[in-house]
N, C-alpha and C positions, 0 to 999 in steps of 0.2 A: 504494500500500500504506500501511497505517496501523500505528502502534506498538501492540503487545500486551504483556501481562504477560510477564516474563522476558526482555524485550528482543527477542522474535521479532516480526517485522513481518507483519501480517495481509495476506493476498492478497485484495484487494478483490473480484475476480471470483469467487473461490471462496466468499467470505463471502456474496456476493449470491446465488449459486446455492443455497447451503444455506438462506438466508432465504426464498427463493422456494419451495423444497420444503416448508419448515416451514409457510408460509402456506397452501399448497394442502392439506397434510395436515390442518391445523387446521380447514379449512372442511368437511371430511367430504363429505357428499353435496350440497354447494352449490358448483357449478362457478363459476369466476371468469372475468371478461372482462379483456381486455388493459388497458383503462383502469383497472380496479380494482386490478390488480396493480401497474401502474406508479405509481399514486398511493400505494398502501400502502407500497411500498418506496422511493419517492422517486427513481425513475429515469426517463429519457426513454422514451417508448413504443417508439421505434425500437430502443433497446438491449434493452428487455424482450422485444420480439417476437423479436429474434435469439436471445436466451437461451432463450426458450420453444421455438423451432424446433430448437435444438440438443438440448434435453432430450427433445423428442418423438422425434427421430431415434434417441435412445439408450434410449427406453423409460421414462424417469423421469417424464415428463409425458404425458398423453393429451389429445386434443382431440376435439370432436364433428365431425359430418359437415360442418358449416358452417365449421369452423375458427375459431369465435368464442368458444368456451367451453373452459376448461382445468381439468384435474383431475390428481390424483396418478396416476402410472403404475405399471405392474405391477412394474418393477424395484425400486421402493420396498418392495414386499411381499417380494421375493426377498432384499433386504438385511436386512429385519426378521426373516424366518424364519431366516436364517443366524445372526443374533445369538442367537436363542433356542436353536437347535440346538447351538451351540458353547459356550454358557454352562454351565460345570460345576455351578454352584449350582442352576440350573433343573433340570438333569438329575438331580441328587441328590435334589431335593425332590419330584419327580413321584410316585414310588410312595407317599410318605407323604401327599400331597394326596389321592390315590386312596383310601387307607386311611381318612383322616379323613372324607372326603365319604361314603364307604360306611357308616361307623359312625354318622354323624349324620343321613344323608339330606338334607343341606343343601349349598349351594354353598360351595366353598372356593377361596380365591385365594392367589396369591403375587404380590407387587408389590415394586417398587424405587423409592426416593426419587430424584427428579430435579428439583432446585431446589425450588420450592414445591409440586410435584405428586408423586403416586405414579403409576407406570406399571405396568399389569398385565402380568405375564410368563407366568402360567399360571392356568387356571381349571378347576375340576371342577364341572360343573353338577349341581344337585339334579334328580332325576327328577320331583319334585313340581311344580316350576315352572321351565320352560326359557325362557331369554331368546331373543329372536329375533335378537339381535346379540351376537356374542362380545365380551367385554371385553378380551381379549388384545391388547396393543398400544395400548390406549386409556389416557388419563390422567384423573386426577380431582384436584382441589385437596386437598392433604394435610390441611387443617384440617377438611374435610367428610367424612372417612372414618375408620373404625377403623384401617385399615392405616396411613394417614398420621399419625394422632394417636399411634399406638404408636411411630412413628419420630421424630416431633417431640419426644416425651417423653424420648428418649434424648439430647437436646441441651439446653444451658443456655437459659433463657428469653430471654437477651439475644443469642442466636445462632441463633434460629429462622429457617429459610430461607423467610420469608413475604414477600409483596409489600407495598409501601408502601400506606398508606391502608386503607380498609374492606375486609374480607374478603368474597369473593364468596359470596352465598347461593345454594345449590342447591335448598333447600326452606325452608319457613317455620321449620324447626327447626335450620337450620344456625347454628353459632356464628360470628357475624360480628364480635362485640366482642372485641378482643384480650385484654382483661383476663379476660373469661369463658373464653376459650380457655386462657389460661395457668393459670387456676384448675383447669380440667378436666385439663390435662396433669399438674398436681400429683397429682390423684387417680389418673391412669394410673400414675405412678411408684410411688405407694403400693400400688396394687392389683396391679401387675405386668402388666397388659394394658389395652387401650383398649376402650371401649364407645361406640357411637353408635346412637342410636335415631331413624331417619328423618331424619338430618342430610344424607345424600347422596342417598338415593332414598326417596320417600314410600312408606310401608308396609313398609320393610325396616330391620332392625336388624343391626349388625355387631359382631364381637368381633375385635380385632386384637392380634397378638403379634409383637413385634420379634424378629428372629433375631440373637442376640448372640454375642460371643466365647465360645468354650468353652476348655477348658484347652489345646487344641492351637492356639489362635489361628487358627481357620479362618474366622471372620467379622470384619467391620469393626467398629471402635470409633471413633465411635458407629455403631450399626447402620444399614445402608442397605436391608436387605430385611426384609420382614414377611409373615406369613400371616394370613388372616382367615377367619371363617365368617360367611355372610350368611343371615338367616332372616326370613321374613315375620313381622311383629309379631303377627299374629292367632293364631299358634301358638307364641308364645314364652312358655311357662309358666316358673315358677321352677325346676321340676325339669329342664326342657329346657335352661335357661340354665346350670345347674350341669353338666349333661352336656356341653354345648358347651365350657365352660371346661376341663373335665377332659380331653376328647379333644384339644382344640387345644393344651393345655399339653404333653400327651404327644407330639403331632405335632411341636411346636417342638423338644423335646428330641431326637427322632429325627433331624430334619433337621439340627440343629446338629452332632450326632455324625457324621452321614453326609457333611457338607459337605467339599469337598476341603481338604486341608491347604494351608498357605502354599506357593506355587510354589517348586520346587527350582531348582537352578542351570540357567540357560538357558531356563527357562519364563517366559513373559510374566506380569507382575504388572499387571493392568489397573487403571486409575483412572478 
């Protein structure tokens, strides 16, 4: 075991299990071989094989018919679904996401900041352009999305949760220069919401709105959740942009007002 923050000793076997699951989840539809996993996590192949077999038996990892390829298992889905089903903020936001998507005819998202990324918690797809793969449960670098930039703007520039070195480009329009991103975040603060034009996905613009504290202190400070609307740039007129901002501003106010109050005595306060 190794020492962790707060004087708690990390359980090495548990940490290795979590790291393995995170590696497999990040690979998506690219299954991994034993050698690749052992090298990436820096463990002996024999130890990695034993860990994989344990997780296969419990449904957290799956393997192909040859037993040589490994991917994330169905129990990971069950755990993720439980997170969404039991999160009171996601539950409170859903009807207003439906309402905003219906009013705009565009795709609307709810996401949460997780380190340097945003993780999608709920999506209401536009009937005009349906994605073949749901974004729920997927992550995107915060600097490359309107959702992420709206949340980064809630934080001081010297405390942004960004990785060291150059920022990852997702398109040719992604802001990869830190100074340019910080200048853009200043505009987000002044405007009250974030805009990105083809920075995360070519052909798509986004408008992001952080969910902030209201007078009942129902949301975190700084904000950790945000909503956004995505629209193909080919139909983003000035009039439609004004409509998006108006509808999403109203949706933000409704979600903030509907969000659960601070937990009462005996209720868990998640962090």
